[in-house]
C-alpha positions as CSV (number, residue, x, y, z in Angstrom):
1,M,63.2,48.7,38.2
2,T,64.9,45.3,38.5
3,I,68.6,44.9,39.2
4,A,70.2,41.7,38.2
5,L,73.5,40.8,39.9
6,E,75.9,38.6,38.0
7,R,77.2,35.7,40.1
8,P,79.7,33.2,38.8
9,L,78.2,29.8,38.4
10,I,79.8,26.7,39.8
11,S,79.4,24.0,37.2
12,A,81.1,21.3,39.2
13,A,81.9,20.5,42.8
14,P,85.0,22.1,44.2
15,V,88.1,19.9,44.2
16,L,89.0,18.5,47.6
17,S,92.5,17.6,48.8
18,S,93.4,13.9,48.2
19,T,93.8,13.5,52.0
20,T,90.2,14.5,52.7
21,P,88.1,11.4,53.4
22,A,84.9,12.7,51.9
23,R,83.5,13.5,48.5
24,L,81.3,16.3,47.2
25,T,78.2,15.7,45.0
26,P,76.7,18.7,43.2
27,V,73.0,19.4,44.2
28,T,72.6,22.8,42.6
29,D,74.9,25.4,41.0
30,Y,76.0,26.6,44.5
31,L,75.4,23.6,46.8
32,C,77.2,20.3,47.2
33,R,76.3,17.3,49.4
34,V,79.2,16.0,51.5
35,I,79.4,12.2,51.7
36,D,81.9,10.6,54.1
37,S,84.0,7.5,53.3
38,R,81.2,5.2,54.6
39,G,78.7,6.7,52.2
40,I,76.8,8.7,54.8
41,V,75.6,12.3,54.0
42,I,77.2,14.5,56.8
43,G,76.0,17.9,55.5
44,H,76.3,20.4,52.7
45,V,78.8,22.9,51.4
46,Q,77.4,26.0,49.9
47,A,79.6,28.2,47.7
48,V,79.1,31.9,48.4
49,P,80.6,34.2,45.8
50,L,82.2,37.4,47.2
51,G,83.9,40.3,45.4
52,D,87.4,39.0,46.5
53,G,86.8,35.3,46.0
54,M,84.7,32.4,47.0
55,R,83.7,31.4,50.5
56,F,82.4,27.9,51.4
57,R,79.6,27.6,54.0
58,A,79.3,24.4,56.0
59,R,75.6,23.5,56.6
60,R,74.0,20.6,58.5
61,Y,70.3,19.6,58.6
62,H,68.7,19.9,62.0
63,S,65.7,17.6,62.1
64,P,63.9,19.1,65.2
65,S,63.7,22.5,63.5
66,R,63.3,21.0,60.0
67,G,65.9,23.3,58.6
68,F,69.6,23.8,58.0
69,R,72.0,25.3,60.5
70,D,75.1,27.2,59.2
71,L,78.2,26.0,61.0
72,G,80.6,28.5,59.5
73,D,82.1,30.2,56.4
74,F,85.6,29.1,55.2
75,W,88.0,30.1,52.5
76,S,88.5,26.5,51.3
77,A,86.1,23.7,50.6
78,D,88.4,21.4,52.5
79,D,88.0,23.5,55.7
80,A,84.2,23.5,55.3
81,V,84.2,19.6,54.9
82,D,86.5,19.3,57.9
83,C,84.1,21.4,60.0
84,L,81.3,19.0,59.1
85,R,83.4,15.9,59.8
86,F,84.6,17.0,63.2
87,A,81.4,18.7,64.4
88,R,79.5,15.3,64.6
């Protein structure tokens, strides 16, 4: 028996505050690339749908392990982007 779970799709990148010096570029339905004001990719924000809303996971590529590291889950995309900006 197969159980299919309905997850709301994200058709566009979440809207950031106008004071956040970064932009989001959609990669997949649930993943956005975070690009700083100089045009450098500083990580990814992954949308994680929950029953009571949407969480945003800050992720950064770790080249020695050749994989992504989760830095934290946040209630707003702005907070996830700030985590990536300040954790450099």
